[in-house]
MDAnalysis code that builds the backbone (N, CA, C; Angstrom):
import MDAnalysis as mda
import numpy as np

u = mda.Universe.empty(330, n_residues=110, atom_resindex=np.repeat(np.arange(110), 3), trajectory=True)
u.add_TopologyAttr("name", ["N", "CA", "C"] * 110)
u.add_TopologyAttr("resid", np.arange(1, 111))
u.add_TopologyAttr("resname", ["MET", "GLU", "ILE", "LEU", "HIS", "ILE", "ILE", "VAL", "LEU", "LEU", "ILE", "LEU", "ILE", "ILE", "VAL", "GLY", "LEU", "ILE", "ALA", "PHE", "ALA", "ILE", "MET", "GLN", "ILE", "ARG", "GLN", "ALA", "GLY", "MET", "LYS", "ILE", "LYS", "ASP", "PHE", "PHE", "ASP", "PHE", "ILE", "GLN", "ALA", "ASN", "GLN", "ILE", "LEU", "ASP", "ASN", "LEU", "TYR", "GLU", "VAL", "SER", "LYS", "LYS", "TYR", "GLU", "LYS", "MET", "SER", "THR", "ASN", "GLN", "GLN", "ILE", "VAL", "PHE", "LEU", "MET", "GLU", "ALA", "GLU", "LYS", "VAL", "PHE", "ASN", "ALA", "PHE", "ASP", "LYS", "VAL", "PRO", "GLY", "MET", "LEU", "TRP", "GLU", "ASP", "GLU", "TYR", "GLN", "LYS", "TYR", "THR", "LYS", "ILE", "LEU", "ASP", "ILE", "TYR", "ARG", "ASN", "ILE", "LYS", "ILE", "ALA", "ARG", "TRP", "ASN", "GLU", "LYS"])
u.atoms.positions = np.array([
    [-101.327, -31.563, 222.934],
    [-101.708, -32.983, 223.282],
    [-103.313, -32.974, 223.222],
    [-103.742, -31.912, 223.736],
    [-105.317, -31.692, 223.906],
    [-105.941, -31.823, 222.447],
    [-105.278, -31.247, 221.436],
    [-105.719, -31.254, 220.146],
    [-105.948, -32.780, 219.616],
    [-104.883, -33.527, 219.858],
    [-104.848, -34.899, 219.372],
    [-106.100, -35.670, 220.134],
    [-106.319, -35.501, 221.369],
    [-107.529, -35.989, 221.952],
    [-108.890, -35.582, 221.371],
    [-108.881, -34.327, 221.004],
    [-110.297, -33.841, 220.397],
    [-110.252, -34.362, 219.035],
    [-109.303, -34.453, 218.293],
    [-109.391, -35.199, 216.860],
    [-109.700, -36.611, 216.981],
    [-109.218, -37.343, 217.997],
    [-109.449, -38.758, 218.199],
    [-110.929, -38.963, 218.553],
    [-111.440, -38.128, 219.362],
    [-112.836, -38.029, 219.846],
    [-113.694, -37.765, 218.586],
    [-113.387, -36.793, 217.786],
    [-114.420, -36.462, 216.658],
    [-114.314, -37.652, 215.735],
    [-113.059, -38.282, 215.511],
    [-113.064, -39.431, 214.731],
    [-113.968, -40.520, 215.187],
    [-113.931, -40.767, 216.433],
    [-114.698, -41.834, 216.974],
    [-116.326, -41.499, 216.902],
    [-116.674, -40.337, 217.056],
    [-118.026, -39.940, 216.939],
    [-118.382, -40.027, 215.575],
    [-117.539, -39.589, 214.505],
    [-117.785, -39.766, 213.100],
    [-118.128, -41.260, 212.747],
    [-117.191, -42.197, 213.246],
    [-117.350, -43.568, 212.965],
    [-118.544, -44.259, 213.728],
    [-118.797, -43.625, 214.868],
    [-119.942, -44.146, 215.546],
    [-121.285, -43.756, 214.849],
    [-121.414, -42.458, 214.291],
    [-122.570, -42.121, 213.529],
    [-122.678, -42.866, 212.285],
    [-121.713, -43.208, 211.467],
    [-121.765, -43.936, 210.329],
    [-122.195, -45.313, 210.560],
    [-121.756, -46.002, 211.620],
    [-122.155, -47.368, 211.982],
    [-123.599, -47.330, 212.353],
    [-124.030, -46.223, 213.157],
    [-125.515, -46.248, 213.561],
    [-126.386, -45.973, 212.231],
    [-125.952, -45.191, 211.196],
    [-126.743, -45.037, 209.998],
    [-126.700, -46.345, 209.197],
    [-125.593, -47.059, 209.231],
    [-125.634, -48.429, 208.476],
    [-126.540, -49.358, 209.237],
    [-126.441, -49.407, 210.596],
    [-127.426, -50.266, 211.274],
    [-128.829, -49.810, 211.064],
    [-129.301, -48.623, 210.978],
    [-130.627, -48.169, 210.669],
    [-131.008, -48.750, 209.342],
    [-130.184, -48.552, 208.221],
    [-130.557, -48.816, 206.966],
    [-130.867, -50.459, 206.834],
    [-129.977, -51.024, 207.497],
    [-130.114, -52.576, 207.426],
    [-131.281, -53.096, 208.302],
    [-131.687, -52.319, 209.478],
    [-132.948, -52.753, 209.988],
    [-134.041, -52.373, 209.311],
    [-133.930, -51.382, 208.414],
    [-135.223, -51.088, 207.589],
    [-135.346, -52.278, 206.389],
    [-134.411, -53.130, 206.389],
    [-134.503, -54.194, 205.415],
    [-133.859, -53.877, 204.042],
    [-133.053, -52.881, 203.983],
    [-132.200, -52.683, 202.764],
    [-130.802, -52.930, 202.767],
    [-130.261, -52.921, 201.585],
    [-128.828, -53.083, 201.527],
    [-128.229, -51.635, 201.354],
    [-127.078, -51.533, 201.819],
    [-126.565, -50.260, 201.711],
    [-126.315, -49.634, 200.268],
    [-126.036, -50.609, 199.468],
    [-125.927, -50.207, 198.009],
    [-127.331, -49.742, 197.443],
    [-128.404, -50.408, 197.698],
    [-129.770, -50.067, 197.474],
    [-130.142, -48.709, 197.774],
    [-129.678, -48.509, 198.899],
    [-130.016, -47.085, 199.541],
    [-129.278, -45.888, 198.789],
    [-127.924, -46.170, 198.466],
    [-127.202, -45.278, 197.713],
    [-127.661, -45.068, 196.333],
    [-128.327, -46.212, 195.703],
    [-128.809, -46.171, 194.417],
    [-130.126, -45.405, 194.411],
    [-130.919, -45.518, 195.673],
    [-132.034, -44.796, 195.735],
    [-131.716, -43.175, 195.871],
    [-130.601, -42.812, 196.598],
    [-130.377, -41.442, 196.646],
    [-129.966, -40.908, 195.154],
    [-129.297, -41.534, 194.425],
    [-128.964, -41.229, 193.114],
    [-130.234, -41.163, 192.115],
    [-131.102, -42.160, 192.316],
    [-132.414, -42.160, 191.560],
    [-133.209, -40.916, 191.924],
    [-133.105, -40.644, 193.056],
    [-133.963, -39.469, 193.517],
    [-133.410, -38.222, 192.729],
    [-132.047, -38.124, 192.552],
    [-131.602, -36.993, 191.760],
    [-132.038, -37.019, 190.328],
    [-131.922, -38.257, 189.797],
    [-132.464, -38.424, 188.594],
    [-133.872, -38.147, 188.290],
    [-134.707, -38.513, 189.302],
    [-136.129, -38.297, 189.139],
    [-136.422, -36.839, 189.004],
    [-135.671, -36.056, 189.960],
    [-135.841, -34.574, 189.870],
    [-135.667, -33.998, 188.289],
    [-134.473, -34.729, 187.812],
    [-134.077, -34.094, 186.337],
    [-135.177, -34.632, 185.430],
    [-135.647, -35.824, 185.554],
    [-136.590, -36.285, 184.615],
    [-137.850, -35.575, 184.830],
    [-138.235, -35.164, 186.043],
    [-139.388, -34.412, 186.252],
    [-139.336, -33.187, 185.439],
    [-138.115, -32.518, 185.416],
    [-138.035, -31.217, 184.668],
    [-138.226, -31.483, 183.181],
    [-137.564, -32.474, 182.673],
    [-137.727, -32.948, 181.229],
    [-139.092, -33.341, 180.939],
    [-139.802, -33.966, 181.884],
    [-141.202, -34.421, 181.526],
    [-142.130, -33.353, 181.198],
    [-141.932, -32.174, 181.695],
    [-142.838, -31.035, 181.331],
    [-142.908, -30.751, 179.885],
    [-141.760, -30.982, 179.143],
    [-141.928, -30.889, 177.643],
    [-141.665, -32.106, 176.935],
    [-142.145, -33.300, 177.300],
    [-141.859, -34.491, 176.648],
    [-142.385, -34.604, 175.289],
    [-143.593, -33.894, 175.081],
    [-144.127, -34.213, 173.690],
    [-143.189, -33.568, 172.610],
    [-142.203, -32.693, 172.985],
    [-141.285, -32.174, 172.007],
    [-140.080, -33.017, 171.904],
    [-139.864, -34.153, 172.611],
    [-138.727, -34.854, 172.532],
    [-138.567, -35.636, 171.144],
    [-137.347, -35.738, 170.842],
    [-136.961, -36.617, 169.563],
    [-137.096, -37.986, 169.963],
    [-136.834, -38.873, 169.035],
    [-136.850, -40.295, 169.353],
    [-135.626, -40.779, 170.271],
    [-134.493, -40.151, 169.960],
    [-133.319, -40.476, 170.775],
    [-133.604, -39.931, 172.224],
    [-134.217, -38.883, 172.367],
    [-134.436, -38.206, 173.736],
    [-135.315, -39.174, 174.473],
    [-136.371, -39.583, 173.745],
    [-137.292, -40.445, 174.225],
    [-136.786, -41.925, 174.856],
    [-135.714, -42.344, 173.968],
    [-135.185, -43.603, 174.452],
    [-134.326, -43.437, 175.607],
    [-133.615, -42.247, 175.780],
    [-132.774, -41.871, 176.943],
    [-133.713, -41.790, 178.101],
    [-134.905, -41.071, 177.945],
    [-135.873, -40.850, 179.077],
    [-136.265, -42.257, 179.480],
    [-136.463, -43.081, 178.641],
    [-137.087, -44.478, 179.114],
    [-136.014, -45.208, 179.941],
    [-134.821, -45.126, 179.392],
    [-133.628, -45.831, 180.157],
    [-133.613, -45.277, 181.472],
    [-133.507, -43.912, 181.581],
    [-133.307, -43.313, 182.872],
    [-134.505, -43.592, 183.746],
    [-135.742, -43.521, 183.266],
    [-136.908, -43.870, 184.163],
    [-136.867, -45.291, 184.638],
    [-136.502, -46.271, 183.724],
    [-136.284, -47.631, 184.302],
    [-135.282, -47.816, 185.372],
    [-134.053, -46.930, 185.436],
    [-133.246, -46.963, 186.468],
    [-133.955, -46.480, 187.773],
    [-134.760, -45.395, 187.663],
    [-135.411, -44.812, 188.767],
    [-136.417, -45.852, 189.420],
    [-137.128, -46.405, 188.460],
    [-138.188, -47.320, 188.981],
    [-137.532, -48.686, 189.726],
    [-136.515, -48.992, 189.189],
    [-135.710, -50.160, 189.735],
    [-135.170, -49.742, 191.201],
    [-134.608, -48.535, 191.319],
    [-134.180, -48.178, 192.554],
    [-135.178, -47.874, 193.633],
    [-136.279, -47.330, 193.188],
    [-137.404, -47.178, 194.064],
    [-138.156, -48.213, 194.617],
    [-138.151, -49.354, 193.629],
    [-138.785, -50.603, 194.097],
    [-137.971, -51.354, 195.217],
    [-136.746, -50.997, 195.299],
    [-135.874, -51.707, 196.323],
    [-135.985, -51.040, 197.607],
    [-136.581, -49.907, 197.868],
    [-136.645, -49.250, 199.094],
    [-138.060, -49.201, 199.544],
    [-138.344, -49.040, 201.034],
    [-139.805, -49.084, 201.468],
    [-140.434, -47.707, 200.942],
    [-141.822, -47.746, 200.801],
    [-142.447, -46.538, 200.291],
    [-142.369, -45.370, 201.160],
    [-142.362, -45.696, 202.483],
    [-142.329, -44.485, 203.393],
    [-141.121, -43.508, 203.134],
    [-140.020, -44.033, 202.533],
    [-138.889, -43.159, 202.241],
    [-139.079, -42.244, 201.304],
    [-139.930, -42.618, 200.152],
    [-140.128, -41.773, 199.027],
    [-141.663, -41.262, 198.839],
    [-142.360, -41.284, 199.890],
    [-143.775, -40.758, 199.834],
    [-143.812, -39.359, 199.417],
    [-142.792, -38.509, 199.750],
    [-142.780, -37.095, 199.440],
    [-142.613, -37.096, 197.992],
    [-141.989, -37.942, 197.319],
    [-141.687, -37.891, 195.864],
    [-142.694, -38.625, 194.911],
    [-143.799, -39.032, 195.684],
    [-144.829, -39.831, 194.953],
    [-145.412, -39.138, 193.693],
    [-145.703, -37.801, 193.807],
    [-146.365, -37.135, 192.689],
    [-145.403, -36.993, 191.440],
    [-144.162, -36.706, 191.667],
    [-143.114, -36.773, 190.652],
    [-142.926, -38.276, 190.029],
    [-142.987, -39.180, 190.937],
    [-142.808, -40.700, 190.466],
    [-143.994, -41.088, 189.559],
    [-145.149, -40.710, 189.956],
    [-146.384, -41.114, 189.172],
    [-146.384, -40.423, 187.826],
    [-145.928, -39.089, 187.898],
    [-145.908, -38.236, 186.562],
    [-144.800, -38.936, 185.710],
    [-143.802, -39.267, 186.083],
    [-142.844, -39.910, 185.353],
    [-143.251, -41.321, 184.809],
    [-143.939, -42.070, 185.566],
    [-144.535, -43.351, 185.311],
    [-145.591, -43.141, 184.106],
    [-146.369, -41.989, 184.268],
    [-147.442, -41.850, 183.181],
    [-146.718, -41.515, 181.901],
    [-145.755, -40.591, 181.934],
    [-145.112, -40.264, 180.743],
    [-144.366, -41.542, 180.053],
    [-143.812, -42.240, 180.952],
    [-143.031, -43.447, 180.655],
    [-143.931, -44.452, 179.807],
    [-145.286, -44.577, 180.370],
    [-146.308, -45.442, 179.680],
    [-146.734, -44.745, 178.515],
    [-146.891, -43.435, 178.293],
    [-147.183, -42.869, 177.166],
    [-146.307, -42.955, 175.977],
    [-145.045, -42.858, 176.419],
    [-144.054, -43.006, 175.396],
    [-143.766, -44.391, 174.855],
    [-144.016, -45.332, 175.806],
    [-143.986, -46.808, 175.396],
    [-145.158, -47.032, 174.500],
    [-146.343, -46.698, 174.826],
    [-147.543, -46.844, 173.942],
    [-147.292, -46.224, 172.574],
    [-146.918, -44.972, 172.576],
    [-146.590, -44.229, 171.293],
    [-145.569, -45.014, 170.274],
    [-144.570, -45.542, 171.114],
    [-143.494, -46.321, 170.250],
    [-144.099, -47.600, 169.793],
    [-144.964, -48.352, 170.534],
    [-145.632, -49.548, 170.111],
    [-146.632, -49.351, 168.925],
    [-147.178, -48.118, 169.001],
    [-147.994, -47.906, 167.965],
    [-147.541, -47.553, 166.669],
    [-146.187, -46.977, 166.747],
    [-145.362, -46.677, 165.628],
    [-144.943, -47.996, 164.744],
    [-144.840, -49.017, 165.709],
    [-144.398, -50.327, 165.030],
    [-145.613, -50.874, 164.483],
])
């Protein structure tokens, strides 16, 4: 019987923590979906940062994929306050610079 009480108590604590996290996200002025999109975009940002180190060797198809993924990251980062991603600012600006360079190069080709 004691184990049942402990399990119920742990479940209540977990539910309380989840509710508190949701309340904090909403108080920051964000939607829950936007926050989770930001978490996924942060992972994509790390991948793009690694790829960006050798972007000059990318094929046209790889550049197109890079541009699409970068746009997803930019959209997700625009929906959250800057204080959440200030640690990732250098990566973000590097990806933005490469995004611009690829766009300019593709415009010049046309």
